[in-house]
C-alpha positions in Angstrom: -55.0 -88.4 107.0 -55.4 -92.1 107.6 -57.2 -93.1 104.4 -54.9 -91.1 102.2 -51.9 -92.7 103.8 -53.3 -96.2 103.3 -54.0 -95.4 99.6 -50.5 -94.1 99.1 -48.9 -97.1 100.7 -51.0 -99.6 98.6 -50.1 -97.8 95.4 -46.4 -97.7 96.4 -46.5 -101.5 97.1 -48.3 -102.2 93.8 -45.8 -100.0 91.8 -42.8 -101.0 93.9 -41.9 -97.3 94.2 -40.9 -95.0 97.0 -43.6 -92.8 98.5 -43.8 -89.8 100.8 -46.5 -88.0 102.6 -47.2 -85.3 105.2 -49.5 -86.3 108.1 -50.4 -85.3 111.6 -49.7 -87.5 114.6 -51.5 -87.3 118.0 -49.4 -86.2 120.9 -49.9 -87.2 124.6 -51.3 -83.8 125.4 -54.0 -84.2 122.8 -52.5 -81.9 120.2 -51.4 -82.9 116.7 -47.9 -82.6 115.2 -47.0 -82.6 111.5 -44.4 -85.0 110.2 -43.0 -85.7 106.7 -42.4 -89.4 105.9 -40.4 -90.8 103.0 -40.6 -94.6 102.8 -39.9 -97.5 100.5 -40.9 -101.2 100.6 -38.0 -103.7 100.4 -38.5 -107.2 98.9 -37.0 -110.6 98.9 -35.6 -112.5 95.9 -39.1 -113.6 95.0 -40.5 -110.1 95.0 -42.4 -110.5 98.3 -42.5 -107.5 100.6 -40.3 -107.9 103.7 -40.9 -104.5 105.3 -40.6 -100.8 105.0 -37.6 -98.6 105.5 -37.6 -94.8 105.4 -37.1 -91.5 107.2 -39.4 -89.5 109.3 -38.9 -85.8 109.7 -40.6 -83.5 112.1 -42.1 -80.7 109.9 -44.5 -79.3 112.4 -42.5 -76.1 112.6 -42.4 -75.9 108.8 -46.2 -76.4 108.6 -46.8 -73.7 111.1 -44.4 -71.5 109.3 -46.2 -72.0 106.0 -49.5 -71.0 107.6 -47.9 -67.8 109.0 -46.8 -66.8 105.5 -50.3 -65.4 105.0 -50.0 -63.1 108.0 -47.1 -60.8 107.1 -43.8 -60.5 105.2 -42.0 -60.4 108.5 -43.5 -63.7 109.6 -42.6 -65.1 106.2 -38.9 -64.3 106.6 -38.8 -65.8 110.1 -40.7 -68.9 109.0 -38.4 -69.5 106.1 -35.3 -69.2 108.3 -36.9 -71.5 110.9 -37.8 -74.2 108.3 -34.8 -73.6 106.1 -37.1 -72.8 103.2 -36.4 -70.1 100.7 -38.8 -68.6 98.2 -37.8 -67.5 94.7 -39.2 -66.6 91.3 -37.7 -66.7 87.8 -38.8 -64.7 84.8 -38.8 -67.2 81.9 -38.1 -64.5 79.3 -35.1 -62.7 80.9 -34.1 -65.5 83.3 -33.8 -62.9 86.0 -35.5 -63.4 89.3 -36.0 -62.6 93.0 -34.9 -64.4 96.1 -36.0 -64.3 99.8 -33.3 -63.9 102.4 -33.3 -67.6 103.2 -32.4 -68.4 99.6 -29.2 -66.5 100.1 -28.5 -68.3 103.3 -29.1 -71.7 101.6 -26.6 -70.7 98.9 -24.1 -69.6 101.6 -24.4 -66.0 100.5 -25.1 -62.7 102.3 -28.5 -61.2 101.4 -28.2 -58.3 98.9 -29.3 -54.9 99.8 -32.9 -54.1 99.3 -33.6 -53.2 95.7 -30.5 -55.0 94.4 -31.3 -57.8 91.9 -30.9 -61.4 92.9 -28.3 -63.5 91.1 -29.2 -64.4 87.6 -30.1 -67.9 86.7 -26.7 -68.5 85.1 -25.0 -67.0 88.2 -26.9 -69.3 90.5 -25.9 -72.3 88.4 -22.3 -71.7 89.4 -23.2 -72.9 92.9 -24.9 -76.0 91.7 -22.9 -79.2 91.7 -21.4 -79.8 88.2 -23.1 -83.2 87.9 -26.5 -81.6 88.6 -26.3 -78.4 86.5 -27.8 -79.8 83.3 -31.0 -81.1 85.0 -31.4 -77.8 86.9 -31.1 -75.9 83.6 -33.6 -78.2 81.9 -36.0 -77.9 84.8 -36.0 -74.1 84.5 -36.0 -73.8 80.7 -38.8 -76.3 80.3 -40.8 -74.6 83.1 -41.3 -77.9 84.9 -43.4 -78.0 88.0 -42.2 -81.3 89.3 -40.3 -81.6 92.5 -36.6 -81.4 91.9 -33.6 -82.3 94.1 -30.1 -81.3 93.5 -26.8 -80.5 95.2 -25.1 -77.2 95.9 -21.3 -77.1 95.9 -20.4 -74.2 98.2 -17.2 -72.5 99.2 -14.8 -74.6 101.3 -16.0 -77.8 99.8 -19.4 -77.8 101.7 -22.1 -79.7 99.9 -25.9 -79.1 100.5 -28.9 -81.0 99.3 -31.9 -78.9 98.3 -35.5 -79.7 97.2 -37.3 -77.3 94.9 -41.1 -77.1 94.5 -42.3 -74.8 91.8 -45.4 -73.4 90.1 -45.7 -72.2 86.5 -47.6 -69.0 85.7 -49.1 -68.2 82.3 -50.1 -64.9 80.6 -53.4 -64.1 79.0 -52.3 -66.0 75.9 -51.6 -69.1 78.0 -47.8 -68.7 77.5 -45.6 -69.5 80.5 -43.8 -66.4 81.7 -43.0 -67.0 85.4 -41.7 -69.8 87.5 -42.2 -69.4 91.3 -41.5 -71.7 94.1 -39.7 -72.7 97.3 -36.3 -74.3 98.0 -35.8 -76.3 101.1 -32.4 -77.3 102.6 -32.8 -81.1 103.1 -29.1 -81.8 103.9 -29.9 -83.1 107.4 -32.6 -85.4 105.9 -30.2 -86.7 103.3 -27.6 -87.4 105.9 -30.1 -89.3 108.0 -31.2 -91.3 104.9 -27.5 -92.1 104.2 -26.9 -93.2 107.8 -30.0 -95.4 107.6 -28.8 -96.9 104.3 -25.4 -97.5 105.8 -26.8 -99.2 108.9 -29.1 -101.3 106.7 -26.1 -102.4 104.6 -24.1 -103.2 107.7 -27.0 -105.2 109.1 -27.4 -107.0 105.7 -23.6 -107.8 105.7 -23.8 -109.1 109.3 -26.7 -111.3 108.4 -24.9 -112.6 105.4 -21.9 -113.4 107.5 -24.1 -115.1 110.1 -25.8 -117.1 107.4 -22.5 -118.2 106.0 -21.3 -119.2 109.4 -24.5 -121.1 110.0 -23.9 -123.1 106.8 -20.3 -124.0 107.3 -18.7 -126.9 109.3 -16.3 -125.3 111.7 -13.6 -128.0 111.4 -13.4 -128.7 107.7 -14.7 -125.5 106.2 -17.2 -127.6 104.1 -20.9 -127.1 104.0 -22.6 -128.6 107.0 -25.3 -131.3 107.2 -28.2 -128.8 107.3 -27.0 -127.0 104.2 -26.4 -130.3 102.4 -30.0 -131.3 103.0 -31.3 -128.0 101.8 -29.2 -128.1 98.7 -30.2 -131.7 98.1 -33.9 -130.7 98.1 -33.3 -127.8 95.8 -31.1 -129.7 93.3 -33.6 -132.6 93.3 -36.4 -130.2 92.5 -34.3 -128.7 89.7 -33.4 -132.1 88.3 -37.1 -133.1 88.2 -38.1 -129.8 86.6 -35.5 -130.0 83.8 -35.1 -133.8 83.5 -31.4 -133.8 84.5 -29.7 -136.5 86.5 -28.5 -135.9 90.0 -25.9 -138.1 91.7 -25.6 -138.7 95.5 -22.4 -140.0 97.1 -21.8 -140.8 100.7 -18.2 -141.4 101.9 -16.8 -142.6 105.2 -13.3 -142.8 106.6 -12.4 -146.4 107.3 -11.5 -147.4 110.8 -11.8 -143.8 112.0 -12.7 -144.7 115.6 -9.7 -146.9 115.9 -7.5 -144.1 114.4 -8.9 -141.7 117.0 -8.3 -144.1 119.8 -4.7 -144.7 118.7 -3.5 -141.3 117.7 -5.9 -139.0 119.5 -8.6 -136.5 118.5 -6.3 -133.9 117.1 -4.9 -136.4 114.6 -8.5 -137.4 113.8 -9.3 -133.8 113.1 -6.3 -133.6 110.8 -7.6 -136.6 108.9 -11.0 -135.0 108.4 -9.5 -131.8 107.2 -7.3 -133.8 104.7 -10.4 -135.6 103.4 -12.2 -132.3 103.0 -9.2 -130.8 101.0 -9.0 -133.9 98.8 -12.7 -133.9 98.0 -12.8 -130.2 97.2 -9.7 -130.5 95.0 -11.1 -133.4 93.0 -14.6 -132.1 92.4 -16.1 -129.7 89.9 -17.2 -126.2 90.8 -20.9 -127.3 90.3 -20.5 -130.2 92.8 -21.4 -129.8 96.5 -19.1 -131.3 99.1 -20.3 -131.4 102.7 -19.5 -132.9 106.0 -22.5 -135.1 106.5 -21.7 -136.0 110.1 -18.8 -137.4 112.1 -16.3 -139.0 109.7 -19.0 -139.2 106.9 -19.1 -136.8 103.9 -21.7 -136.2 101.3 -21.4 -135.1 97.7 -24.0 -133.9 95.2 -23.0 -134.1 91.5 -25.6 -132.5 89.1 -25.8 -133.8 85.5 -23.8 -137.0 86.3 -24.2 -140.4 84.5 -23.6 -143.7 86.3 -20.2 -144.1 84.4 -19.0 -140.6 85.5 -20.2 -141.2 89.0 -18.3 -144.5 89.3 -15.2 -142.9 87.8 -15.4 -139.9 90.2 -16.0 -142.2 93.2 -12.9 -144.3 92.3 -10.8 -141.2 91.7 -11.7 -139.8 95.2 -11.0 -143.1 96.9 -7.6 -143.5 95.2 -6.7 -139.9 95.9 -7.2 -140.3 99.6 -4.8 -143.3 99.8 -2.0 -140.8 99.1 -2.8 -138.5 102.0 0.1 -137.8 104.3 -0.4 -136.2 107.7 2.4 -133.8 108.8 4.1 -135.0 112.0 2.3 -138.4 112.0 3.4 -141.8 110.8 0.3 -143.7 110.1 -0.6 -146.6 107.9 -2.6 -146.4 104.7 -5.8 -144.4 105.1 -8.8 -145.3 103.0 -12.4 -144.3 102.2 -15.5 -146.4 101.6 -18.3 -144.9 99.5 -21.9 -145.6 98.6 -23.4 -144.0 95.5 -26.8 -143.7 93.8 -28.6 -141.7 91.2 -31.8 -139.8 91.8 -34.3 -140.4 89.0 -37.6 -138.8 88.0 -40.3 -139.9 90.4 -37.7 -140.8 93.0 -38.0 -140.0 96.7 -35.3 -138.2 98.6 -35.5 -140.4 101.7 -35.3 -143.5 99.6 -32.3 -142.1 97.7 -30.5 -141.3 100.9 -31.3 -144.8 102.2 -30.0 -146.4 99.0 -26.7 -144.5 99.2 -26.4 -145.4 102.9 -27.0 -149.0 102.2 -24.4 -149.0 99.4 -21.9 -147.4 101.8 -22.7 -150.2 104.4 -22.2 -152.8 101.7 -18.8 -151.3 100.7 -17.7 -151.6 104.4 -19.1 -155.0 104.8 -17.2 -156.3 101.7 -13.8 -155.2 103.0 -13.7 -151.4 103.0 -11.6 -149.1 100.7 -14.0 -149.6 97.9 -17.1 -148.0 96.2 -20.5 -149.6 96.0 -23.5 -148.5 94.0 -27.3 -148.8 94.4 -28.9 -147.8 91.1 -32.4 -148.9 91.9 -34.6 -148.6 94.9 -33.9 -152.1 96.4 -32.4 -153.3 99.5 -28.6 -153.7 99.5 
């Protein structure tokens, strides 16, 4: 079975489609056991395969049951009950047919007396879920041999999932006259698949929450340093690809250490939160605001000219001078900022160094001001 399995898996990966197969697995006692596997590759955003998820069903009893079908009708009935597989046939001219006992059980009905006709096709449709009736009707009238899955809506609100395999028979004139096949109750399999899907969704949601937490600064709620660096690299690559400008701004709270020493760390935390709120309130949706480290903040502004960057920087600086901290009487608070533009052929480390040098120059020249470094030169 191994080569067939490898071939199916390669084809499923190439076509990005689900696949299924029956195979035998070796047991500890040296015997083999049949299983039915339904699997599907899942991919990342770039279409690269990350792994396989699926369901595995023990069908050993069913396989053995199918082999015993050839022995006797009695064994057939027992096998069908064991494997939850019913057999049926449908006359394509009269749309009358015949059911095995297990078919009745699957439909939630009592088997009819021997010699009594099975439910007609239209009668059986009344037990099919309303949303699935049309595809079942089409499958029968077209004499399709493809596997078909649909739902049964039974008394008391019970719903069952069934899988039908059929074979089409032709008369001497090559005209179809009979459709014969099997119906398997796959409700347990569907429930297992649903549970797996729900668990995978829960795992994905948990991973997304963890990823979000890993990217957020716990105090201010802004993006953290690592996320800022990652976004900077991505935005820089995008700006180089499309020839757009990208502005980088580093801001620092003036005299923050002295403020902490005077008013305490809780007051310092309040200042940092106030800075974060002001920055977010003054920036565009497309801008990224992050806590770069300590009392330092970083901003990325895509598609930003020197004039717009200078205006933005001044607006942020002025906005912070109006900050009031509840319960604290403090003097004027201020920010110093260093800004630069990343140009085509620029280097990220050089750009960060330019912005940092501009910030240093703003502090050296008296603080509460913005300084720019438009070229890759020492401040």
